[in-house]
C-alpha positions as CSV (number, residue, x, y, z in Angstrom):
1,X,-13.3,-9.2,-10.9
2,X,-10.8,-6.6,-10.6
3,X,-8.2,-8.0,-13.1
4,X,-4.6,-7.4,-12.5
5,X,-3.1,-5.6,-9.5
6,X,-0.7,-2.9,-10.0
7,X,2.7,-3.6,-8.8
8,X,2.4,-1.4,-5.8
9,X,-0.6,-2.6,-4.5
10,X,0.6,-6.3,-4.3
11,X,3.9,-5.1,-2.6
12,X,1.7,-3.1,0.1
13,X,-0.8,-6.2,0.6
14,X,2.0,-8.7,1.0
15,X,4.1,-6.4,3.4
16,X,0.9,-6.0,5.6
17,X,0.1,-9.4,5.7
18,X,3.9,-10.2,6.3
19,X,3.9,-7.9,9.1
20,X,0.4,-9.4,10.8
21,X,-1.4,-6.0,10.4
22,X,-4.8,-5.5,9.8
23,X,-6.3,-3.5,7.0
24,X,-7.9,-1.4,9.8
25,X,-4.8,-1.1,11.9
26,X,-2.9,0.2,8.4
27,X,-5.7,2.8,7.9
28,X,-5.7,4.1,11.1
29,X,-1.8,4.8,10.9
30,X,-2.7,6.7,7.7
31,X,-5.4,8.4,9.4
32,X,-7.9,7.3,6.8
33,X,-10.9,5.2,6.7
34,X,-10.3,1.5,6.1
35,X,-12.4,2.1,2.7
36,X,-10.1,4.6,1.2
37,X,-7.1,2.3,2.4
38,X,-8.7,-0.5,0.8
39,X,-9.0,1.4,-2.4
40,X,-5.3,1.5,-2.6
41,X,-4.4,-2.2,-1.6
42,X,-7.2,-3.5,-4.3
43,X,-5.9,-1.2,-6.8
44,X,-8.7,1.1,-7.3
45,X,-6.4,4.0,-6.9
46,X,-2.8,4.3,-7.3
47,X,-0.4,4.5,-4.5
48,X,1.9,6.4,-6.6
49,X,-0.9,9.0,-6.8
50,X,-1.1,9.2,-3.0
51,X,-0.4,12.5,-1.2
52,X,3.3,12.4,-0.2
53,X,3.1,12.6,3.3
54,X,0.2,9.6,3.4
55,X,2.6,7.7,1.2
56,X,5.6,8.4,3.6
57,X,3.4,7.1,6.4
58,X,2.6,4.1,4.6
59,X,6.2,2.9,3.9
60,X,7.1,3.7,7.2
61,X,3.8,1.8,8.8
62,X,4.8,-0.8,6.4
63,X,8.9,-1.0,6.6
64,X,9.3,-0.3,3.0
65,X,11.5,2.1,1.1
66,X,9.4,4.7,-0.6
67,X,11.8,4.8,-3.6
68,X,11.8,1.0,-4.0
69,X,7.8,0.9,-4.0
70,X,7.2,3.5,-6.5
71,X,10.5,3.2,-8.6
72,X,11.2,-0.7,-8.2
73,X,11.1,-3.1,-11.1
74,X,10.6,-6.4,-9.6
75,X,7.0,-7.5,-9.7
76,X,6.4,-9.8,-6.3
77,X,5.7,-13.8,-7.2
């Protein structure tokens, strides 16, 4: 069991589901392997430490504001 997920991972996971995208579709947009993407979504790697260009592509793909994703204070329910 992984424990508590980082706020960013929760936002990314919920937004991906809301947009009805698969993890593979997002990974393809980011030009990374499915396993690498899953590490971010599962909280094994920190999204805020993602390379800048990939982080921007993630936000574009998931229709998220990069500033809100990294610096927002609200935790999704």
